[in-house]
C-alpha positions in Angstrom: 166.4 150.2 50.4 164.8 147.0 48.7 166.7 144.9 45.8 164.9 144.2 42.6 166.1 140.4 42.3 165.1 139.7 46.0 161.9 137.3 45.7 159.7 135.3 48.6 161.4 132.3 47.5 164.8 134.0 49.2 162.5 134.9 51.8 161.4 131.8 53.1 165.1 130.6 52.4 166.6 133.2 54.7 164.3 131.9 57.5 164.8 128.2 57.4 168.7 129.1 57.2 168.3 131.2 59.9 166.4 128.9 62.0 168.9 125.7 61.0 172.1 127.7 61.8 170.2 128.5 65.5 169.4 124.9 65.9 172.8 123.9 65.0 174.7 126.4 67.7 172.3 125.3 70.3 172.7 121.9 70.2 175.7 121.2 72.9 175.2 118.0 74.8 174.7 115.6 71.6 177.8 115.4 69.3 176.2 113.0 67.0 173.2 115.5 66.2 175.0 118.8 66.4 176.9 116.9 63.5 173.7 116.1 61.6 172.3 119.5 62.5 175.7 120.9 61.3 175.6 119.1 57.8 172.0 120.0 57.4 173.0 123.8 57.9 175.5 124.1 55.4 173.8 122.2 53.1 171.1 124.6 53.4 173.2 127.7 53.4 174.9 126.7 50.1 171.5 126.0 48.5 170.5 129.8 49.7 173.5 131.2 48.6 173.3 129.8 45.0 169.7 130.9 44.9 171.0 134.5 45.6 173.5 134.2 43.0 171.3 132.9 40.2 168.6 135.7 41.1 171.1 138.5 41.0 172.5 137.2 37.4 169.1 137.0 36.2 168.2 140.5 37.1 171.3 141.8 35.9 170.5 140.0 32.5 167.0 141.2 32.1 168.3 144.8 33.2 170.8 144.7 30.2 168.2 143.3 27.9 165.5 146.0 28.7 168.1 148.8 28.0 166.9 150.5 24.9 170.0 152.0 23.9 172.1 151.1 20.6 174.6 150.3 22.9 173.5 149.2 26.0 177.0 149.4 27.9 176.8 153.4 27.6 173.7 152.9 30.2 175.3 150.5 32.3 178.2 152.7 32.5 176.3 155.6 33.6 174.5 153.9 35.9 177.6 152.4 37.8 179.3 155.8 37.2 176.5 157.5 39.1 176.0 159.6 36.2 172.3 159.0 35.7 
């Protein structure tokens, strides 16, 4: 199941984050390089998580603004409760 808030940017960021994680985990002999890779990975990971959160919030706000009912919470409640 695909999610409506997922973007091509998130796909690219996921690939980059996974690449940096693997690079960090595979660096074993050089402690200085391992620390550099670790810092790079965690920086990218936090940017990725923040972008996901931003896209989810943006998508939710768009959904709430698109509802046609006078009281949008009725539609949102029914959706969350599974009472479509």
